[in-house]
N, C-alpha and C positions, 0 to 999 in steps of 0.2 A: 587853945593855943589860937594865936594871932600872929600875923606877919608883923616885921618892922620895916614900917616907909621910909625911906631915905628922899625926901625931895630934891630938887633942884642938883641932882646927881650928875656927874660926869660919865658914870659907867656906861649908860646907855648910848651915849657920844663914843665912847671908845670901842664898844662893840657893833658901831655902825659902818662896818666895812662894805656890804652888799647890799644892804638894806637899812632905810632909815627907822631906829629902833626908839619910840617914844618911852616906851617903861619895861622891865624885864623884871623877873622875878627868880631870884638866884637864892634858894632856902636858907634861913628864914626870912631875906629880906626882899622887898620890893624896889627897887631904884627907880625914880623918875624923873625923867628931864625937865631942865626948867622951862616953863611954859607949857608943858603938857599934864599936868596936876589936875585931873578931872575924876568926877565920883564914877563914870562908865571906866576910865582906865584903871583905876583903883580897885574896882570891881572885877573886871576881866582880871587883872593879876593877881587878885586874892584869891578865885576860882582856883588858877593856878597853883597857889601857894597850897589848897587843899589835895588838890590832885599829886602835887610834891609828899605830902604826909602820908596819903594813902598808898603811896607804890615805896615808901623808904625813901626818898631822895632818888636813890641810883637807879632806881625803875622807872621813875619818871624821864629821867635823861636818856637810859637805853632805849624806852618805848617813843620818846620824841624824836631821837634821831631813825628810829628803824623805822616808824611811819614816814617820815620826813623823805629816808632813800626809797622807801616802797613806792610814795605818790611819785618822786621825782621819774624813777624807772617807769611807771605808770603812765605819768600826764607828759614827762620831757618838759615841765616847766617849772621853775624852782618857786614861783607866786603861788602855783595852783597846788603845788607839793604840802607847802606850807599851811594853805587853807586844809587840806585834807587832815592835816595831824589831828586824830581825835580829840587831845586836849585841847587846840585851838578850837574845834568843833563848838565844845562844850563852851568853852570862854566866850566865843562870839554868839553864840545863841542867846547868852543869858546876861550878858554884860551890861543889858539895861534895866535887869529887874532888881529893884532894891530890895534887899533882904536876902538875896536868892546864894551868895557864897555860905551865907551861916545855917539856910535852911535845905540847901540843896541835897538829893539822897546821897548817899556815900556811894561812891565808885559810879557816878554817873556819866562819866567818860566812855564807860564800857558799850553803852547803847550807840557809840557812834564807829564809822568804819572808814579806811582810808579808801 
């Protein structure tokens, strides 16, 4: 199973209310903003795609929100809370590694903590 990539999408623009979003994964799609298409961004978002699969979509959304809220309470900083989301930690750590999304160990995000 592979994600469906939508390039030059307005979705990231429409969702950029508080932060500037270059791309976003909303299973099974990866929406990439005009001018932001790169191997690194596609790799980062593809990692999220596989995280969605592993958590049956709803689990991803619940854990993502829970991690962000826990981080917000702990750090009192929305940017730091975002960077401490376990799914984001894995994606940022491996977004420059070619082949990582397809060859990653299942549930690799479990090694990360908020």
